[in-house]
Each structure stands twice: as C-alpha cells, then as structure tokens.
N, C-alpha and C positions, 0 to 999 in steps of 0.2 A: 102503457108501456111498463112492463115489470123487469125488475133487475134481479137476478138470482146468482149466488156463487154457491158452489160445491167446496165446503171448506172442512178441514181436519187438520189437526197438528201434525199428525203422523203422515209419513210418505208412503207411497206404495199400496193406496187404497183404491186406486185406479180413477182418480179426479178427472184426468184429461180424458180417459177412454170414456167415461161416463158423460162428460160434458159433450164430447163430440156426437156421440150416439144419442143423448137425449135432445141435442140440437137437430139432428137428422130427423128424428120421430116427431118433434113437435113441427118442423117443416112440412112433414107429410101429413100433419093434422091442420095444414094451411095457416100456421103461425110464421109470421116473418122473424127470423132469428138473427142476432147480430152477437157473436163471440167476441169478447176481449180478452188478449192473451195479458193478463197481468202477472205473470210469472216469468222472472229474469231468465229461467231456464228455457224458455221458449217452446216448450212441448207441444202445444196445440197449434203453434206457428209451423213448426217442422212436421208436424202431422200432414198439414196441408199442402205446404209448399216443399219443391224438391230443393237439392242442395245449392244448384245453380243461382235459382232465385234467391235462396236465403242468403249466399256470399254476396249478390248484388244489394240485396234489401240491408243487411246489417253494415255492410261495407260503405254505405252512404250515409246512414242514420246520423252519424256525429257530425256531418258538415253543416256549416250555416244555410238555411234556407231548404234543407232536406224536406221531403215530405212522405218518408218510407215507413217510419214504425211510430210506436206510442212515444218513444223516447225523442223522436223528431219533433213531436207535438209539443211536449213537455219542456224541453229544454230551454226555449225563451223564458218561461215562467221561473224556473230553477236558477236561471242566470241573472234573473231580473231586468231582461230587455223586452219584456212584453207579455201579451197574453198567449194562450194556448194557440198554437199554430195549426192551420187545417191540413191533415195528410189523408191520404187516398185510402179507402179500404178495399179489401180483396172480395171478389166473387167466388166462393169454393162451391164444391158439390152440392146439388140438391136446393140450391137457392138460399143457401146460409151466406152471411158476410162476415167478414173477419176483420178485426184491428190487430194487425201483428205486433208481437211482442218484440223485446230487445234486451240484451244481457245489459246495456247500458241503463236499463230501469233501476239498477241498484244505485246510480248516481242521484235518481229523483228519492229513493228511499232514504239516502243519506241526508237529504235535506229535510225530511218530514217531522223528526223528532223536534228541530229548532222551530218548525212553523206551528207544530202542536203547541209549544210553549207561548209562542207568540198570539195564537189565538186566545188564550187564557187572559192575554194582555190587551186583547181587542184591537190587536194590530192588522192593517189590511193585508200586508204581505202573508202573514199566518193563513188568513182566510183563503187568500189567492192560491198560494202553493198546496195547501191541504185539500182543496176541491178541485184542483186543476185536472186531475183524471176524470173526475165526476163532468166536468163542462165538456170536456173532449168527447165522451161517451154520448151525453146529451145532443150534441151537435151531430154526431155521427148518426146516432140512432134516429134522429128526425130525419135526416137525408136519406136513411135507408127505408125508413117507414116502418121499424122494428116494433114488433108486439112483445118480444121478449129480449132481454140482453142477458148473456150467460157470461159471467167472469170465470175465467180460469186462473187459478192462484196457486202460489207455491204452499208447500207443507210448513207453515211456521206461523207465529203470532207475532211478527215484525210490524214495523210503522205501515209499510206498503199494505198489507192485509188489513191493517185497521181501518184505512181509508176506503179500502174497498167494500168491507164489510158494511160499514157504516153508509155506503152510498147503495146497498142493496134494500130491497123490499123483503125479501126471503132468501134464506140460506138453508142448506142441506148437508148434514154429514154424511160422507161414505165411510163405511165401517168394515174393516176387513176381519177375517176370522183369525185374530191374534191377540196376546195379551196387551202389545205396545199400542196397537189401534185404540183398544178398549180404554186403557189409561188415558190417552190422549184427549178422551172426551171431557174428562176434568178441565184441562187446560182450556179446551175450547169455550165451555160454559162460562168459567171465570173471565177469561179474557174477552169475550164479546159482552158480558155484562158491565165489566170495567169501562170497556169502550163506550158504551151507549151511556152510562152516567157521567163520565167526563165529558161526552159531547153535549149532553143536556145542561150540563153545567156552563160550557162555552156558550151555547145559545142563549142561555138565560142572561150572561153576561153581555152578548152581543146588542149593538143598537138595532132598532127595528127594521131598518134597511137591509142591513148585513145579514140579520136572522132569516130575511125572506130570501137571500141570495144563496145561502148555504145549505147543505142536503139536511134532512131531517134527522137522520141518524136513528133509526129505530128499525132494524131488520128483525122481522119475525121468523120464528124458527119454523121450517117446513116439514121436518122430520128426517129420518135415516134411511140410506140404503145399504142393505149387507152385499158384500161383494166377495166373489170366490175366484178373484183373479190369482191369488196365491194360496196354496194349500199347504199347511205345516204339518208335518208328521210328529208323533210323539204318542203318549201313553194312551191316549183314547182316540187314535187317529182314523179308526173305523168309520166314524162319523162325525168329525170335527166342527162342521158347521151348525149341527144339531145341538152340539153342547155349548156352543158360544152364543146361538141365538138365547138361550136361557139366561145369559149375563148380559147381553146387549141391552134388551128392554128396560130393565131396572136401572142400569146405569145410566142409559139416557134420559130416563125419567129424573134421577136423582142429581145428575151432575150438569144437565143442560137445562130441560125443561123447568125443574124447580128453582135453580139459580137465576134463569132468566125472569120467571114468574115473580121472584121475590122484588125484581126491579120494576115490574110491570106485566100484569097477567095478559095484555094485549100482545106480547111478545112471544107467548108460548100458547098459542091458540089449540082448543081440544079437537081432534079430529076423529071422525066417524072410522073405525077400525084399528085407532092408535096412532102412535108416531111413527110407525114403518111404513115408509112409501112403497118398498118392494125389494126383491133379492136379485142379483145378477149373478149367474152361475161362470164357472171357468169357460170360456170359449177356445181355450188353448191356442193353436196355431191360427185361428181366424182372426185374433185382434191383431198380431204384426202383419198378417195379410190386408187387413183393412187400411193400416196404416201405409202400407206399400202401395195401395191403389189410392189413398185419399178419400175413402169412403166410410160410410157407417158399415158395421158387421152385417146389418140386415139387408146390405145392397150389394153382397159379394156373390149373387147367382151370375154366372157367367165368367167369374173370376178365379174360381176354385172347382176341384173335382165334384161332379153331380152328387157322390156319396156324402158330401158336406152340406147339400142344401137343406135338408130338415133342420140340422143345427143353425144354419143363416136364417131361416124361417122362424125359428124359436127366438133366435135374438130380436129379430125384427119385432115379434110380439111382445117380448120382455121390454123393450124399449119404448114401445108404443104404450103399455101399460103404464110405465112410469111417466111418460110425457101426458097422459090424460090425467094421472093422479096430480101431477104438478099444475097443470091446468086449473084444476078444481081447487087446489089448496091456495094457488096463488090470486084467484079470482080473475083469471085472464078471460 
C-alpha cells in the first residue's frame, strides 16, 4: 500500500480536483483507492456527499461514540480517553472509498504542536497523538484492501499537514500558472525537508519499540503537475502557460528537489523524463458539472451535451496518463 498527497502551500491549484480525478483513473486501472479528507475545509467530502448527507455527518461527529468522520475517530486520542475509534468509510463512485473530513479536524491540529514537543521528550502521548491519523488510515486501508491512499490536504504548512506528509510515501506538487503558486514551492521544499529532519531526530531518540510503532517519515518527491484551472491575464497573456513552464522546472529543481536531496538523495529520485508528471488543462464548466454529479470529469458522458464528449474523453485520457505515471513512480 502506497500513501500519496498532492501538496502545495498555495491554494487554488486544483488539489481536490486532481485528487478526485486521479483516484478515479487509478480505479479504472484496477487499483483500489482510499481517499482521506485531511482538510478541515472538507472539499473532497463535499464533492462526493450531498448537503443532507453532510449535515447529518457533521452534525453527529462531535458526539461521544459517533462514528461519522475522521474527527470522531481522533477525538478520544485528543481528549486522552482512549485510542483511535473505528469509523465507517463511504463507498463513492467508481469503486473508490472515502474517509470523510470534518471542520473539527482543526481541534486535532491544535493538539499537534504540543504532541510534537512531547515526541522530542520521548513521551508516549506525543507519539500517540502525532501518529493517530496514520493509525486510523492503516486500519481503514487494510479493511478496504487499498492499494493506494490519497490524502487531500489544505493549502498550508501547518501541523496537520506535517503529520500527513510524514505519513506519506510520495508527495506531488500541483503548480498553477501564476507567480504565487511558483513562489510557494520554496516553502514546500523547506518545510518538508525540516519536517523530515526533525522526525528523524525524534526517531533516533525513541526507544526501539516506540520507533517500530511510529511512521518512517521519509516522503519521496514524486514530481509536479501543471494545471490550468485558472488563467491569469497580463502582459503576455497570449500563451501564459508556455511562459510559466520555462520557470517551473528550474524552480522545482532548485527549491524542492535539491533541498530534499541535501537531506537525503533517496527523497528526490531521478525520473525518466524529468520531474514533471503531466499537465492538466482548463476543463471550464466540466469541473463543476463533475462535482454536481459526484464523478470524475472523464465519467461525464451521458451527463453533458454530446458536444462536450470530445473534451470529456480528453480528460479521461489526461488523468489516465497521470495515474499510470504515478503507478510507475510510486512502484505500485
């Protein structure tokens, strides 16, 4: 089982859209996928579930004994009343499974800095809280029989994303055609490198039994995906993506690959064809239509005007290409 996150400090780069559609494509290729909504904004959960389902789910999640969301599972650990509680996963379209998110995940995140400090002091509670989400995912992925776990995360370098990234085997950076998305790569590289270094210190201090029970904390870089979900006008608006492409590859090399390589070159493998995984174009109205139907863009035949079928098929081919490249790079 491989754990993957699409991670960029900058918002609006299409992380949730990419996660849903890559999961759909991986499923088409015969891989069992579990999506974990680790973003308190719950974007991927709201993609698959309708409003009445969400109201019921989130309304019950804070009650003792609830089994509805990730917060329901983590609450006993945060409150010091027990280990991770079992919760139900959802079967969503195309054979994908979902661990639903919760706005109350922010309560878990508030506990993580203290737990992180306790890990350095070799305290059991620190290990327990820090790795609680990982234990939940392991249990659920085993139950589902998942080949791939895909974390959906928020656009920040906070404590919650730290434990998610350290639980991953591979992370991928979506990059949009704008200056802020590009600049955010510096934060991504520095943050992930520091998290890995700190966690290796924690592991070195831990007793052997504790070290065996906590995650490895060495996510490898899987490359980047350029997305055109948003097009910005400007002085060179005639072909903005071609211009940005020339800037992205060297920035990824300098600010992510080389920074991780300075920690451990195993974290920054060399890929045939370079670090770029692929490119996703702007599918305009098809992306919101896919969310309305709760399916991947490539599954919209029969849901949209036949005039859009060529674009739907193009989307299916695009995400299949990405999924195949991820399978290759992750060694699934």
